[in-house]
DSSP file (Angstrom, degrees, kcal/mol; ACC not computed):
  #  RESIDUE AA STRUCTURE BP1 BP2  ACC     N-H-->O    O-->H-N    N-H-->O    O-->H-N    TCO  KAPPA ALPHA  PHI   PSI    X-CA   Y-CA   Z-CA
    1    1 A M     >        0   0    0      0, 0.0     4,-1.7     0, 0.0     5,-0.2   0.000 360.0 360.0 360.0 -38.2   15.4  -38.7   -2.8
    2    2 A K  H  >  +     0   0    0      1,-0.2     4,-1.5     2,-0.2     5,-0.1   0.878 360.0  53.4 -64.3 -37.4   13.3  -37.9    0.3
    3    3 A S  H  > S+     0   0    0      1,-0.2     4,-1.2     2,-0.2    -1,-0.2   0.841 104.8  55.4 -68.4 -31.7   16.1  -35.9    1.9
    4    4 A I  H  > S+     0   0    0      1,-0.2     4,-2.8     2,-0.2     3,-0.4   0.923 106.9  49.2 -65.6 -43.2   16.4  -33.7   -1.3
    5    5 A S  H  X S+     0   0    0     -4,-1.7     4,-2.1     1,-0.2    -1,-0.2   0.829 106.2  57.9 -67.0 -29.6   12.7  -32.8   -1.1
    6    6 A R  H  < S+     0   0    0     -4,-1.5    -1,-0.2     1,-0.2    -2,-0.2   0.827 113.3  39.7 -66.5 -30.2   13.1  -31.9    2.6
    7    7 A I  H  X S+     0   0    0     -4,-1.2     4,-1.2    -3,-0.4    -2,-0.2   0.912 119.0  43.6 -82.8 -46.8   15.8  -29.4    1.6
    8    8 A W  H  X S+     0   0    0     -4,-2.8     4,-2.9     1,-0.2     5,-0.3   0.864 103.9  61.6 -74.0 -37.1   14.2  -28.0   -1.6
    9    9 A F  H  X S+     0   0    0     -4,-2.1     4,-2.6    -5,-0.2     5,-0.2   0.943 107.5  43.3 -58.6 -50.2   10.6  -27.6   -0.4
   10   10 A P  H  > S+     0   0    0      0, 0.0     4,-2.6     0, 0.0    -1,-0.2   0.893 114.8  51.4 -62.2 -36.0   11.4  -25.1    2.4
   11   11 A M  H  X S+     0   0    0     -4,-1.2     4,-2.4     2,-0.2    -2,-0.2   0.918 111.9  45.5 -66.7 -41.6   13.8  -23.2    0.0
   12   12 A V  H  X S+     0   0    0     -4,-2.9     4,-2.0     2,-0.2    -1,-0.2   0.913 113.7  49.8 -66.6 -42.3   11.2  -22.9   -2.7
   13   13 A A  H  X S+     0   0    0     -4,-2.6     4,-0.9    -5,-0.3    -2,-0.2   0.925 112.8  46.7 -62.2 -43.9    8.6  -21.8   -0.2
   14   14 A L  H >X S+     0   0    0     -4,-2.6     4,-2.2     1,-0.2     3,-0.7   0.890 109.2  54.3 -65.6 -39.4   10.9  -19.2    1.2
   15   15 A A  H 3X S+     0   0    0     -4,-2.4     4,-2.8     1,-0.2    -1,-0.2   0.873 102.0  59.3 -62.0 -35.8   11.8  -18.0   -2.2
   16   16 A G  H 3< S+     0   0    0     -4,-2.0    -1,-0.2     1,-0.2    -2,-0.2   0.780 111.2  41.6 -63.0 -26.2    8.1  -17.5   -3.0
   17   17 A L  H <X S+     0   0    0     -4,-0.9     4,-0.6    -3,-0.7    -2,-0.2   0.826 118.5  43.9 -86.1 -35.5    8.0  -15.1   -0.1
   18   18 A V  H  X S+     0   0    0     -4,-2.2     4,-2.2     1,-0.2     3,-0.4   0.861 100.1  66.3 -82.1 -37.2   11.3  -13.3   -0.7
   19   19 A I  H  X S+     0   0    0     -4,-2.8     4,-2.5     1,-0.2     5,-0.2   0.896  99.4  51.4 -57.8 -44.8   11.1  -12.8   -4.5
   20   20 A P  H  > S+     0   0    0      0, 0.0     4,-2.3     0, 0.0    -1,-0.2   0.887 109.5  51.7 -60.1 -34.9    8.1  -10.4   -4.4
   21   21 A I  H  X S+     0   0    0     -4,-0.6     4,-2.4    -3,-0.4    -2,-0.2   0.911 109.8  49.2 -65.3 -41.2   10.0   -8.3   -1.8
   22   22 A L  H  X S+     0   0    0     -4,-2.2     4,-2.7     2,-0.2    -1,-0.2   0.898 109.2  52.0 -65.1 -40.1   13.0   -8.2   -4.1
   23   23 A V  H  X S+     0   0    0     -4,-2.5     4,-1.4     2,-0.2    -2,-0.2   0.936 111.2  46.9 -61.8 -45.9   10.9   -7.1   -7.0
   24   24 A L  H  < S+     0   0    0     -4,-2.3    11,-0.5     1,-0.2    -1,-0.2   0.902 112.3  50.6 -62.7 -39.5    9.4   -4.3   -5.0
   25   25 A H  H >< S+     0   0    0     -4,-2.4     3,-1.7     1,-0.2    -2,-0.2   0.907 107.2  53.5 -64.8 -40.3   12.8   -3.3   -3.8
   26   26 A A  H 3< S+     0   0    0     -4,-2.7     3,-0.3     1,-0.3    -1,-0.2   0.796 106.3  53.5 -64.4 -27.3   14.1   -3.3   -7.4
   27   27 A Q  T >< S+     0   0    0     -4,-1.4     3,-3.1     1,-0.2    -1,-0.3   0.348  75.1 130.9 -85.6   6.8   11.3   -0.9   -8.3
   28   28 A G  T <  S+     0   0    0     -3,-1.7     8,-0.3     1,-0.3    -1,-0.2   0.678  72.4  36.0 -34.3 -45.8   12.3    1.4   -5.5
   29   29 A G  T 3  S+     0   0    0     -3,-0.3    -1,-0.3    -4,-0.1     2,-0.2   0.498  96.5 101.6 -93.8  -1.7   12.4    4.6   -7.5
   30   30 A R  S X  S-     0   0    0     -3,-3.1     3,-1.8     1,-0.1    -3,-0.0  -0.487  82.5 -95.0 -86.2 152.7    9.4    4.0   -9.8
   31   31 A A  T 3  S+     0   0    0      1,-0.3    48,-0.1    -2,-0.2    -1,-0.1  -0.363 110.9  25.4 -60.8 138.6    6.0    5.4   -9.4
   32   32 A G  T 3  S+     0   0    0     46,-0.9    -1,-0.3     1,-0.3    47,-0.2   0.387  87.1 142.0  88.6  -4.1    3.7    3.0   -7.6
   33   33 A S    <   -     0   0    0     -3,-1.8    -1,-0.3    45,-0.3     5,-0.2  -0.454  34.1-171.6 -73.5 142.8    6.4    1.3   -5.8
   34   34 A L        +     0   0    0     -2,-0.1   101,-0.3    -3,-0.1    -1,-0.1   0.392  67.0  88.5-106.8  -0.5    5.8    0.3   -2.2
   35   35 A A  S    S+     0   0    0    -11,-0.5     2,-0.2   -12,-0.1   -10,-0.1   0.878  83.7  48.5 -72.2 -38.9    9.4   -0.8   -1.5
   36   36 A K  S    S-     0   0    0     -8,-0.3     2,-2.0   -12,-0.2    99,-0.1  -0.630  94.6-101.0-102.8 160.5   10.9    2.5   -0.3
   37   37 A N        -     0   0    0     -2,-0.2     2,-0.6    98,-0.1    -2,-0.1  -0.569  46.1-170.1 -78.1  82.6    9.6    5.0    2.2
   38   38 A V        -     0   0    0     -2,-2.0    40,-0.3    -5,-0.2    95,-0.2  -0.662  21.0-126.5 -79.4 119.3    8.2    7.4   -0.4
   39   39 A A        -     0   0    0     -2,-0.6     3,-0.1     1,-0.1    93,-0.1  -0.368  22.8-114.9 -67.8 142.2    7.2   10.5    1.4
   40   40 A P        -     0   0    0      0, 0.0    -1,-0.1     0, 0.0    44,-0.1  -0.243  46.3 -77.6 -68.4 166.6    3.7   11.8    0.9
   41   41 A P        -     0   0    0      0, 0.0    44,-0.0     0, 0.0    43,-0.0  -0.150  31.5-137.1 -61.0 162.0    3.1   15.1   -0.9
   42   42 A T        +     0   0    0     -3,-0.1     3,-0.1    42,-0.0    43,-0.1   0.222  56.6 131.3-107.2  13.2    3.6   18.3    1.1
   43   43 A S  S    S-     0   0    0     41,-0.4    42,-0.0     1,-0.1     0, 0.0  -0.270  70.2 -82.0 -63.6 155.3    0.5   20.1   -0.2
   44   44 A P        -     0   0    0      0, 0.0    42,-0.5     0, 0.0     2,-0.4  -0.218  40.3-154.3 -61.3 147.4   -1.6   21.8    2.5
   45   45 A V        +     0   0    0     -3,-0.1    78,-0.0     1,-0.1    77,-0.0  -0.992  16.9 177.5-123.8 128.1   -4.1   19.6    4.5
   46   46 A T        +     0   0    0     -2,-0.4    -1,-0.1     2,-0.1    77,-0.1   0.564  53.7  93.2-106.3 -11.4   -7.2   21.2    6.0
   47   47 A G  S    S-     0   0    0     75,-0.4     2,-0.6    74,-0.1    76,-0.2  -0.208  80.6-108.1 -77.5 172.2   -8.9   18.1    7.4
   48   48 A N     >  -     0   0    0      1,-0.1     4,-2.6    72,-0.0    79,-0.2  -0.909  20.1-158.4-104.7 114.7   -8.5   16.7   10.9
   49   49 A A  H  > S+     0   0    0     -2,-0.6     4,-2.0    77,-0.2    -1,-0.1   0.855  91.4  54.4 -63.3 -37.1   -6.4   13.4   10.9
   50   50 A A  H  > S+     0   0    0      2,-0.2     4,-1.2     1,-0.2    -1,-0.2   0.922 113.2  42.1 -64.4 -43.2   -7.9   12.2   14.2
   51   51 A T  H  > S+     0   0    0      1,-0.2     4,-1.9     2,-0.2    -2,-0.2   0.898 112.1  56.4 -66.9 -40.3  -11.4   12.5   12.9
   52   52 A G  H  X S+     0   0    0     -4,-2.6     4,-3.0    71,-0.3    -2,-0.2   0.834  99.5  59.7 -61.0 -34.1  -10.3   11.0    9.6
   53   53 A K  H  X S+     0   0    0     -4,-2.0     4,-1.7     2,-0.2    -1,-0.2   0.939 106.5  46.5 -60.8 -46.8   -9.0    7.9   11.4
   54   54 A G  H  X S+     0   0    0     -4,-1.2     4,-2.6     1,-0.2    -1,-0.2   0.902 114.4  47.5 -61.3 -41.2  -12.4    7.2   12.8
   55   55 A L  H  X S+     0   0    0     -4,-1.9     4,-2.8     2,-0.2     6,-0.3   0.889 105.7  58.8 -67.5 -39.3  -14.0    7.8    9.4
   56   56 A Y  H  <>S+     0   0    0     -4,-3.0     5,-1.9     1,-0.2     6,-0.8   0.895 114.4  38.0 -55.5 -41.9  -11.4    5.6    7.6
   57   57 A Y  H ><5S+     0   0    0     -4,-1.7     3,-0.8     3,-0.2    -2,-0.2   0.888 114.9  51.8 -78.7 -40.2  -12.5    2.7    9.8
   58   58 A S  H 3<5S+     0   0    0     -4,-2.6    -2,-0.2     1,-0.3    -3,-0.2   0.842 111.4  47.5 -68.9 -31.0  -16.2    3.4    9.8
   59   59 A F  T 3<5S-     0   0    0     -4,-2.8    -1,-0.3    -5,-0.2    -2,-0.2   0.533 113.7-120.9 -83.6  -6.0  -16.3    3.6    6.0
   60   60 A G  T X 5 +     0   0    0     -3,-0.8     3,-1.5    -5,-0.2     4,-0.4   0.702  63.9 145.0  77.9  20.3  -14.3    0.4    5.9
   61   61 A C  T >>< +     0   0    0     -5,-1.9     4,-2.4    -6,-0.3     3,-1.2   0.855  66.0  64.8 -57.6 -35.4  -11.4    1.8    3.9
   62   62 A Y  H 3> S+     0   0    0     -6,-0.8     4,-1.8     1,-0.3    -1,-0.3   0.740  84.1  75.3 -61.6 -23.9   -9.0   -0.5    5.8
   63   63 A A  H <4 S+     0   0    0     -3,-1.5    10,-0.4     1,-0.2    -1,-0.3   0.861 116.6  15.0 -60.4 -35.4  -10.6   -3.5    4.3
   64   64 A C  H <4 S+     0   0    0     -3,-1.2    10,-3.3    -4,-0.4    -2,-0.2   0.724 134.6  42.3-106.3 -30.8   -8.9   -2.9    0.9
   65   65 A H  H  < S-     0   0    0     -4,-2.4     6,-0.9     1,-0.2     4,-0.4   0.478 103.5-126.6 -99.8  -3.4   -6.2   -0.4    1.8
   66   66 A G     <  -     0   0    0     -4,-1.8     3,-0.3    -5,-0.3    -1,-0.2  -0.006  33.9 -71.7  79.7 170.4   -5.0   -1.9    5.1
   67   67 A Y  S    S+     0   0    0      1,-0.2    -1,-0.2    -4,-0.1    -5,-0.1   0.715 134.4  26.8 -74.9 -20.8   -4.7   -0.4    8.5
   68   68 A N  S    S-     0   0    0     -3,-0.2    -1,-0.2    -6,-0.1    -2,-0.2   0.198 113.9-103.6-127.6  15.2   -1.7    1.7    7.5
   69   69 A G  S    S+     0   0    0     -4,-0.4     7,-3.0    -3,-0.3     8,-2.2   0.433 103.4  84.4  82.4  -1.6   -2.2    2.0    3.7
   70   70 A E  S    S+     0   0    0      5,-0.2     2,-0.2     6,-0.2    -4,-0.2   0.329  82.5  51.4-118.6   9.6    0.4   -0.5    2.7
   71   71 A T  S    S+     0   0    0     -6,-0.9     3,-0.3     3,-0.1     5,-0.1  -0.709  74.7  55.7-130.0-175.1   -1.5   -3.8    2.9
   72   72 A G  S    S-     0   0    0     -2,-0.2    -8,-0.2     1,-0.2    -7,-0.2  -0.286 102.3 -49.0  84.5-173.1   -4.7   -5.3    1.6
   73   73 A A  S    S+     0   0    0    -10,-0.4    -1,-0.2     1,-0.3    -8,-0.2   0.783 134.0  30.2 -70.9 -29.0   -5.9   -5.5   -1.9
   74   74 A R  S    S-     0   0    0    -10,-3.3    -1,-0.3    -3,-0.3    -3,-0.1  -0.575  74.7-178.4-134.3  70.4   -5.3   -1.9   -2.8
   75   75 A P        -     0   0    0      0, 0.0    -5,-0.2     0, 0.0    -9,-0.1  -0.355   5.4-179.5 -66.6 151.7   -2.3   -0.5   -0.9
   76   76 A F    >   +     0   0    0     -7,-3.0     3,-2.2   -11,-0.4     2,-0.3   0.432  36.1 121.1-134.3   0.7   -1.5    3.2   -1.6
   77   77 A V  T 3  S+     0   0    0     -8,-2.2   -38,-0.1     1,-0.3    55,-0.1  -0.539  92.2  15.9 -64.7 126.6    1.5    4.2    0.5
   78   78 A G  T 3  S+     0   0    0     -2,-0.3   -46,-0.9   -40,-0.3     2,-0.6   0.306 108.7  91.2  89.8  -8.1    4.0    5.3   -2.1
   79   79 A R    <   +     0   0    0     -3,-2.2     3,-0.3   -47,-0.2     4,-0.1  -0.750  43.9 157.2-116.5  80.8    1.3    5.7   -4.8
   80   80 A W        +     0   0    0     -2,-0.6     3,-0.4     1,-0.2     4,-0.4   0.249  31.0 114.5 -95.0  13.9    0.2    9.2   -4.3
   81   81 A G  S >  S+     0   0    0      1,-0.3     3,-1.0     2,-0.2    -1,-0.2   0.935  89.9  26.3 -49.2 -62.7   -1.2    9.8   -7.8
   82   82 A N  T 3  S+     0   0    0     -3,-0.3    10,-0.3     1,-0.2    -1,-0.3   0.530 126.3  53.0 -79.3  -4.8   -4.9   10.4   -6.9
   83   83 A L  T 3   +     0   0    0     -3,-0.4    -1,-0.2     1,-0.1    -2,-0.2   0.173  69.7 112.7-113.8  15.6   -3.8   11.6   -3.4
   84   84 A S  S <  S+     0   0    0     -3,-1.0   -41,-0.4    -4,-0.4     2,-0.3   0.832  88.9   9.5 -64.0 -32.4   -1.3   14.3   -4.5
   85   85 A T  S  > S-     0   0    0     -3,-0.2     4,-2.1    -4,-0.2     5,-0.2  -0.946  77.9-111.4-139.5 162.9   -3.5   17.0   -3.1
   86   86 A E  H  > S+     0   0    0    -42,-0.5     4,-2.1    -2,-0.3     5,-0.2   0.913 120.1  49.3 -58.3 -43.6   -6.6   17.2   -1.0
   87   87 A Q  H  > S+     0   0    0      1,-0.2     4,-2.9     2,-0.2    -1,-0.2   0.879 107.4  53.9 -67.0 -37.8   -8.6   18.5   -4.0
   88   88 A A  H  > S+     0   0    0      2,-0.2     4,-2.3     1,-0.2    -1,-0.2   0.896 108.6  50.8 -62.5 -39.0   -7.3   15.7   -6.2
   89   89 A F  H  X S+     0   0    0     -4,-2.1     4,-2.3     2,-0.2    -2,-0.2   0.935 113.0  44.2 -62.5 -47.7   -8.5   13.1   -3.7
   90   90 A I  H  X S+     0   0    0     -4,-2.1     4,-2.9     2,-0.2     5,-0.3   0.907 112.5  52.3 -65.8 -41.4  -11.9   14.7   -3.5
   91   91 A T  H  X S+     0   0    0     -4,-2.9     4,-3.3     2,-0.2     5,-0.2   0.903 109.1  51.0 -60.7 -41.1  -12.1   15.0   -7.3
   92   92 A F  H  X S+     0   0    0     -4,-2.3     4,-2.0   -10,-0.3    -2,-0.2   0.941 112.3  45.9 -60.4 -48.1  -11.2   11.3   -7.6
   93   93 A L  H  X S+     0   0    0     -4,-2.3     4,-1.5     1,-0.2    18,-0.8   0.932 118.9  41.0 -61.2 -46.2  -13.9   10.3   -5.2
   94   94 A R  H  X S+     0   0    0     -4,-2.9     4,-2.6     2,-0.2     5,-0.2   0.895 111.3  56.2 -71.2 -40.5  -16.5   12.5   -6.8
   95   95 A G  H  X S+     0   0    0     -4,-3.3     4,-2.6    -5,-0.3     5,-0.3   0.893 106.9  49.8 -59.6 -41.2  -15.4   11.7  -10.4
   96   96 A R  H  X S+     0   0    0     -4,-2.0     4,-1.9    -5,-0.2    -1,-0.2   0.917 112.5  47.6 -63.0 -42.2  -15.9    8.0   -9.8
   97   97 A A  H  < S+     0   0    0     -4,-1.5    -2,-0.2    14,-0.3    -1,-0.2   0.868 116.2  43.5 -68.4 -36.2  -19.4    8.7   -8.4
   98   98 A N  H  < S+     0   0    0     -4,-2.6    -2,-0.2     2,-0.2    -1,-0.2   0.857 115.8  45.8 -78.4 -35.9  -20.4   10.9  -11.3
   99   99 A V  H  < S+     0   0    0     -4,-2.6    -2,-0.2    -5,-0.2    -3,-0.2   0.926 134.6   4.0 -75.8 -45.2  -19.0    8.8  -14.1
  100  100 A A     <  +     0   0    0     -4,-1.9    -1,-0.2    -5,-0.3    -2,-0.2  -0.495  66.0 162.3-142.4  68.7  -20.3    5.4  -13.0
  101  101 A P  S    S+     0   0    0      0, 0.0     9,-0.2     0, 0.0    -1,-0.1   0.823  85.3  30.0 -62.7 -30.9  -22.5    5.5  -10.0
  102  102 A L  S    S+     0   0    0      1,-0.2    -2,-0.1    -5,-0.0    -5,-0.0   0.682 127.6  38.6-101.8 -20.4  -24.0    2.1  -10.5
  103  103 A T  S    S-     0   0    0     -4,-0.0    -1,-0.2     0, 0.0     0, 0.0  -0.660  77.4-165.5-130.7  78.4  -21.2    0.3  -12.3
  104  104 A P        -     0   0    0      0, 0.0    -7,-0.0     0, 0.0    -8,-0.0  -0.261  23.7-132.0 -64.5 151.2  -17.9    1.3  -10.8
  105  105 A S  S    S+     0   0    0     -9,-0.1     2,-0.3     3,-0.1    -9,-0.0   0.646  91.2  28.1 -78.8 -14.7  -14.7    0.5  -12.7
  106  106 A T  S    S-     0   0    0      2,-0.3     0, 0.0     0, 0.0     0, 0.0  -0.780  93.6 -99.9-132.4 179.1  -13.1   -0.9   -9.5
  107  107 A S  S    S+     0   0    0     -2,-0.3    -2,-0.0     2,-0.1     0, 0.0   0.543  87.1 110.8 -80.6  -5.1  -14.4   -2.6   -6.4
  108  108 A M  S    S-     0   0    0      1,-0.1    -2,-0.3   -44,-0.0    -3,-0.1  -0.512  76.8-112.5 -69.9 133.2  -14.0    0.7   -4.5
  109  109 A P        -     0   0    0      0, 0.0     2,-0.4     0, 0.0   -12,-0.1  -0.256  28.8-110.5 -62.2 152.9  -17.4    2.2   -3.6
  110  110 A N        -     0   0    0     -9,-0.2     2,-0.6   -14,-0.1   -16,-0.1  -0.702  29.0-158.7 -82.9 135.9  -18.5    5.4   -5.3
  111  111 A F        +     0   0    0    -18,-0.8   -14,-0.3    -2,-0.4   -13,-0.1  -0.832  12.5 178.6-123.0  93.6  -18.6    8.4   -2.9
  112  112 A G    >>  -     0   0    0     -2,-0.6     4,-2.1   -15,-0.1     3,-0.7  -0.356  49.2 -96.9 -78.3 170.6  -20.8   11.3   -4.0
  113  113 A E  T 34 S+     0   0    0      1,-0.2    -1,-0.1     2,-0.2     8,-0.1   0.799 122.9  61.0 -62.7 -27.8  -21.1   14.3   -1.7
  114  114 A A  T 34 S+     0   0    0      1,-0.2    -1,-0.2     2,-0.1    -3,-0.0   0.874 113.2  35.0 -66.9 -36.1  -24.3   12.9   -0.2
  115  115 A S  T <4 S+     0   0    0     -3,-0.7    -2,-0.2     1,-0.3    -1,-0.2   0.742 135.4  21.8 -90.4 -24.1  -22.6    9.8    1.1
  116  116 A L  S  < S-     0   0    0     -4,-2.1    -1,-0.3     4,-0.0    -2,-0.1  -0.740  81.6-147.9-144.4  91.8  -19.3   11.4    2.0
  117  117 A P     >  -     0   0    0      0, 0.0     4,-2.4     0, 0.0     3,-0.4  -0.155  29.1-108.0 -58.2 154.4  -19.4   15.2    2.5
  118  118 A D  H  > S+     0   0    0      1,-0.2     4,-2.8     2,-0.2     5,-0.2   0.870 118.4  56.7 -51.9 -42.1  -16.3   17.2    1.6
  119  119 A K  H  > S+     0   0    0      1,-0.2     4,-1.8     2,-0.2    -1,-0.2   0.917 109.9  44.3 -59.5 -43.7  -15.4   17.8    5.2
  120  120 A Q  H  > S+     0   0    0     -3,-0.4     4,-2.6     2,-0.2    -1,-0.2   0.895 111.9  52.8 -68.0 -39.4  -15.3   14.1    5.9
  121  121 A A  H  X S+     0   0    0     -4,-2.4     4,-2.5     1,-0.2    -2,-0.2   0.903 109.4  49.8 -61.3 -40.7  -13.3   13.4    2.8
  122  122 A K  H  X S+     0   0    0     -4,-2.8     4,-2.3    -5,-0.2   -75,-0.4   0.867 109.7  51.4 -66.1 -36.2  -10.8   16.1    3.9
  123  123 A D  H  X S+     0   0    0     -4,-1.8     4,-2.0    -5,-0.2   -71,-0.3   0.920 110.8  47.3 -66.2 -43.4  -10.6   14.4    7.3
  124  124 A I  H  X S+     0   0    0     -4,-2.6     4,-2.7     1,-0.2    -2,-0.2   0.920 111.6  51.5 -62.8 -42.6   -9.9   11.0    5.7
  125  125 A Y  H  X S+     0   0    0     -4,-2.5     4,-2.3     1,-0.2    -2,-0.2   0.910 107.2  52.9 -60.3 -42.3   -7.3   12.6    3.4
  126  126 A A  H  < S+     0   0    0     -4,-2.3     4,-0.4     1,-0.2    -1,-0.2   0.897 111.1  47.1 -60.7 -39.8   -5.6   14.1    6.4
  127  127 A Y  H >< S+     0   0    0     -4,-2.0     3,-1.6   -79,-0.2     4,-0.3   0.925 109.7  52.5 -67.6 -44.1   -5.4   10.7    8.1
  128  128 A I  H >< S+     0   0    0     -4,-2.7     3,-1.9     1,-0.3    -2,-0.2   0.879 101.7  61.4 -58.5 -38.0   -4.1    9.0    4.9
  129  129 A R  T 3< S+     0   0    0     -4,-2.3    -1,-0.3     1,-0.3    -2,-0.2   0.653  94.0  64.2 -65.9 -14.0   -1.4   11.6    4.7
  130  130 A T  T <  S+     0   0    0     -3,-1.6    -1,-0.3    -4,-0.4    -2,-0.2   0.618  79.8 109.1 -82.3 -11.1   -0.1   10.4    8.1
  131  131 A F    <   -     0   0    0     -3,-1.9     2,-0.3    -4,-0.3   -62,-0.1  -0.388  47.4-173.8 -69.6 139.7    0.8    7.0    6.7
  132  132 A K        -     0   0    0    -64,-0.1     2,-0.2    -2,-0.1   -62,-0.1  -0.958  29.2-106.5-128.6 149.5    4.4    6.1    6.2
  133  133 A S        -     0   0    0     -2,-0.3   -96,-0.1   -95,-0.2   -98,-0.0  -0.547  26.7-176.4 -74.4 138.8    6.0    3.1    4.6
  134  134 A S        +     0   0    0     -2,-0.2    -1,-0.1   -98,-0.1   -97,-0.1   0.103  32.0 140.2-120.1  20.7    7.4    0.6    6.9
  135  135 A A        -     0   0    0   -101,-0.3   -98,-0.1   -99,-0.1     2,-0.1  -0.466  51.9-124.0 -65.0 130.6    8.8   -1.8    4.3
  136  136 A P        -     0   0    0      0, 0.0     2,-0.1     0, 0.0    -1,-0.1  -0.363  21.1-105.5 -75.1 155.1   12.2   -3.1    5.4
  137  137 A D    >   -     0   0    0      1,-0.1     3,-1.8    -2,-0.1     4,-0.0  -0.487  34.4-112.9 -69.3 151.2   15.4   -2.7    3.4
  138  138 A V  G >  S+     0   0    0      1,-0.3     3,-1.8     2,-0.2     7,-0.2   0.870 117.2  60.8 -56.3 -38.4   16.4   -6.0    1.8
  139  139 A K  G 3  S+     0   0    0      1,-0.3    -1,-0.3     5,-0.1     6,-0.0   0.695  99.3  58.4 -63.8 -17.1   19.5   -6.1    4.0
  140  140 A D  G <  S+     0   0    0     -3,-1.8    -1,-0.3     1,-0.1    -2,-0.2   0.230  80.6  96.4 -97.3  13.5   17.2   -6.1    7.0
  141  141 A I    <>  -     0   0    0     -3,-1.8     4,-2.2     1,-0.2     3,-0.3  -0.864  56.5-166.3-105.4 100.5   15.4   -9.3    6.0
  142  142 A P  H  > S+     0   0    0      0, 0.0     4,-2.3     0, 0.0     5,-0.2   0.868  85.2  53.5 -55.9 -42.2   17.1  -12.2    7.9
  143  143 A A  H  > S+     0   0    0      1,-0.2     4,-1.9     2,-0.2     5,-0.1   0.907 110.4  47.4 -62.2 -41.1   15.5  -15.0    5.9
  144  144 A F  H  > S+     0   0    0     -3,-0.3     4,-2.4     1,-0.2    -1,-0.2   0.919 111.1  50.8 -66.0 -42.9   16.7  -13.4    2.6
  145  145 A N  H  X S+     0   0    0     -4,-2.2     4,-2.4     1,-0.2    -2,-0.2   0.866 108.4  53.1 -63.0 -35.8   20.2  -12.9    4.0
  146  146 A A  H  X S+     0   0    0     -4,-2.3     4,-2.5    -5,-0.2    -1,-0.2   0.896 108.7  49.9 -65.2 -40.3   20.3  -16.6    5.0
  147  147 A I  H  X S+     0   0    0     -4,-1.9     4,-2.5     2,-0.2    -2,-0.2   0.933 112.1  47.5 -63.3 -45.6   19.3  -17.7    1.5
  148  148 A L  H  X S+     0   0    0     -4,-2.4     4,-2.4     1,-0.2    -2,-0.2   0.914 112.4  48.9 -61.8 -43.0   22.0  -15.5    0.0
  149  149 A E  H  X S+     0   0    0     -4,-2.4     4,-2.3     2,-0.2    -1,-0.2   0.912 111.6  49.4 -64.2 -42.6   24.6  -16.8    2.5
  150  150 A G  H  X S+     0   0    0     -4,-2.5     4,-2.2     1,-0.2    -2,-0.2   0.905 112.0  48.3 -62.4 -41.8   23.6  -20.4    1.7
  151  151 A A  H  X S+     0   0    0     -4,-2.5     4,-1.8     1,-0.2    -2,-0.2   0.896 110.6  51.4 -65.0 -40.0   23.8  -19.8   -2.0
  152  152 A K  H  X S+     0   0    0     -4,-2.4     4,-1.5     1,-0.2    -2,-0.2   0.906 110.5  48.6 -63.7 -41.9   27.2  -18.2   -1.6
  153  153 A Q  H  < S+     0   0    0     -4,-2.3    -1,-0.2     1,-0.2    -2,-0.2   0.887 111.1  49.7 -67.0 -39.0   28.5  -21.2    0.4
  154  154 A R  H  < S+     0   0    0     -4,-2.2    -1,-0.2     1,-0.2    -2,-0.2   0.847 109.0  53.6 -67.5 -32.5   27.2  -23.7   -2.1
  155  155 A K  H  <        0   0    0     -4,-1.8    -1,-0.2     1,-0.2    -2,-0.2   0.839 360.0 360.0 -70.8 -33.2   28.9  -21.7   -4.9
  156  156 A E     <        0   0    0     -4,-1.5    -1,-0.2    -5,-0.1    -2,-0.2   0.478 360.0 360.0 -75.7 360.0   32.3  -21.8   -3.2
């Protein structure tokens, strides 16, 4: 009995890591998916990405959105809805601040123009637009391929 648990526990633990990756991969073409390298919009950007990088870190954006936009509590690489244009991004920031300045609907801080001027918002947007997805294809995940190969051998 002990040898069975030695085999199954690592397999179950590994499956817990691999299954979310498979789900994201299966959603590849859907809005909000992080599985594929979804290119950002091509609308014009007037901000300075280098300046925006500093602002992204100084405002603490990385705490929820990750250092490259695809990790953390609120990843956004591949989810370009509120980020489709520079103006949409600023409208999102301002709208949140105007609608519920004291009780935000999410944990994201409200950014009115007094706390984040348009120029700085455009710089942050320019930096965000440099993010690319680095999620691997399923075929490039060795642990997953080992699980599939093991399952195939047991089936035969």
